[in-house]
N, C-alpha and C positions, 0 to 999 in steps of 0.2 A: 319591715312591715310583715306581719304574719300572713301566711297563706290562708285564703278563704275558699270555701267550696264554691263551685260555679252555681249561680242561681239563675233560673230562667223565668221569663214571663211570656204569656201567650199573646198579649196585646198591650198597647200603650195605656189603655184605660185602667188596666189592673195596676200598672205602675203608679198612675196618678192617684190611686186610692191608698197611698201610704203602704205599699206592698213591702215585703221583706227586702226586695231588691232596692227600693227607694231608700229604706232605712239604712241599708248597708252602704249605699253611695254617700249618704250624708255623713255617716260615721267616719268612713274612710277619708272623705275629702277634708273634713274639718280637722281630723287628727293629723293629716299630712301637712295641711296649711299651717297649723299651729306650731309645728316643729321644724324649724329651719335646719336643725341639726340632722334630722332624719334625711332630708333632701340632700344635704351636703354629703352625708356619709354614703348615700347611694351613688352620688356622682363620683366619689372617690373610688368606689368599688368597680366602676367600669361603665357598661352600657346603660345610659339613662333611659333607653327605650323599654327597659324591663319594668314590671309593675302591673297595676290593675288597669284594665281597659273595659269600657262599655262598648259592646258591639251592637250594630244595627244593620238593617237591610235597606238597600237601594236596588230595586229589581231583584236579580238573582245573585247579586254580589253582596258580600258581608264586609262592612267597614268597621273600624274601631277607633275610638278616641280615648285619651288618657282620662281616667276617673278624676284626677286632680282638676281637670278643666270643666267638669260637669257641676252645675249648680242645682238643677232641678229637671225632672222629667214629668211631662203631662200629656194627656190625650189632646187630639186636635180640638180647637175651639174657635170662636168667632175672631176673625182677624180684620182689622180696619185697614182698608187699602189706602195707600198714599200716592197721589198723582206724581208723575214725572220721576219715578224711581225705576231702576233696572227690573227686568221681567222677573228675575229670581227673588227680588225683594217683595214678599207678599204683602207687607204692611207692618202694623204694630199690634201688640196685645197689651192689655192691662194686667200686670202681674202684681197683685196686692198693692195697688196704688202706684206702681212704677211702670212706665211705658217701655216696652221691650221691642226692638225691631225683630222681624222674623224673616228668615231666608229659606227658600225651598232648595234643599241641597240637590235634588234631582235636576232642577233647572240650572243651578250653578254649574253642575257637571255636564250640562248639555244633554241630559237624558230626556226621553219623552215625558210630557206632563201626564200625570194620572189623577183620577178623581180620588179625593181623600176618603178613607174608610175608618172603621172603628180601630183598626190596627195602626193607623197613621199616628205618629208621635211627634211631639215637639221637645227637643232637648235644649235646655237653656245652658249655654256655655259661656265661659269668660274668655274673651278673645283679646289678645294683646298684640299690638303692632306699632312700631315707631313711637313707643312710649305712651300709647293710648290704650286704655282698658275699657272694653265695652261688653256688657252682657247682651248676648244675642240668642234668639231662638232659632234652631235649625230643624226643619221639617224632614222627617225620614219616613220610609215606608212602614217600618216596624222596629221597635226596640227588641233586642234579642237576649243578651246575657252579659254577665260580668265575668271576665277572664283574668287570671293572674298569670302573666307571661314571664318566663325566665329567659336568660341569655340564649339558651339553646333553641328557644321557640322562635326567635326573631332573626330574619335575614335581611341584608341590605336590599334596597330597591333596585331592580334592573334598570339599565340605562334606557330611558324613553326619549332621549334627545336633550339638546342643550337649551339653556335659556331659563330665566326665572318664571316664564309663563308656562313651561312644560308641566305635564302631569306629575313628573318626578319631584318637582319642587314642593308639591303638596304632601308628600309621603314621608313618613318616618321609617317605613320598612314593610316587610311582609311577615306575617306570623303563620306558622304551621301548627294547626291544632286538629288532632284526630283525623289526619289525612286531608284536611281542607285548608285553603289559604284565606286568610283574613287580611284586608288592606288597612294598614295603620296610618291614620291621617294626622298630619300636623295642623291642628285646627287654627293655629295662629297664622298659618300661611294660606289657608283656604281663602281667606279674605285679605286682599292687599291693604297696605297702609291707607291708600286713598279711600277704599271702600269702608274701612273701619271709621275714618273721620266722617264720612258721609252718613253712616249708620248712627254714629254718636249724635250728629246734628239732627237726624231724623227723630231720634228718641227724645230729644230735648224740646222739639217743636210741638 
């Protein structure tokens, strides 16, 4: 996959208006999805954590998810609340006729809740767990940039403790970029298999 220059956006609303960042994400995602050979070749070369990442902010920390998992980016919009769901499940949105559940990543990670602003963004991702595929919106404080990470940029996650519920189970690794550390999330593990089934049911009702 060719290296692309880093593209920045000042707020989620700019991304929602078909910005160069959004067009780049769509191009890269579909190109990679259509070519299983490319994915297999990268796996044979070594670390599957290398490649393009979308970075975003939660508080003062910067997180990143693989662009292959991203389906769409939009600004914050009206969310329909659904009773008897976990606190971090904010409800559902209508995405061009398809109902998508929305999770506030701040609350999922037990961070203080903040009022949404023009910088708040919703990243629609494809989550897979236990054979279930669900498109889910994750609310973040702000969308930041697209990075292309090589093997030398990524380090293994420090040991934060044992158990599948530990923070380490959510992480692919840590990236070092221009003297700063970015936390690489395994978005498939951020939601457990049980939660994915619940969100799938929520979207269908």
